[in-house]
C-alpha positions, 0 to 999 in steps of 0.5 A: 356687835349690836353695841358697835357704831355702824357707819350708817348710824354715825352719819345719820347724826351729821346733818343735825349740827348745821341746822341750828346755824341756818335759822340763826343766820336767817333770823339775823338776816330778817332782823337786819332787813326789818331794821333797814325797812324801819329806817326807810319808813321813818325817812319816807315819813319825814320826807312826806311831812317836809313836802306837805309843809312846803306845799302849804307854804307854796299854796299860801304864797300862791293865794297871796299872789293871786289876791295881789293880782286881783287887786291890781287888775281892778279899776277904780270907779271915778265918780 
């Protein structure tokens, strides 16, 4: 009778089969999340570069306007 499969020994192997699927799903989920985060990071970096460029242009424009305003408010010395 020791060679017969008892119900206890046959059910003991049941939980083993779902386990490989969970880590695979978990790994795929992490890969997908990682890809999304990398894309968001790239988009953020591009936005930062664009905003820095716009800031530099605005600062140059502001300096040019300030320089023009300074010249227009100066009075000429009449001698």
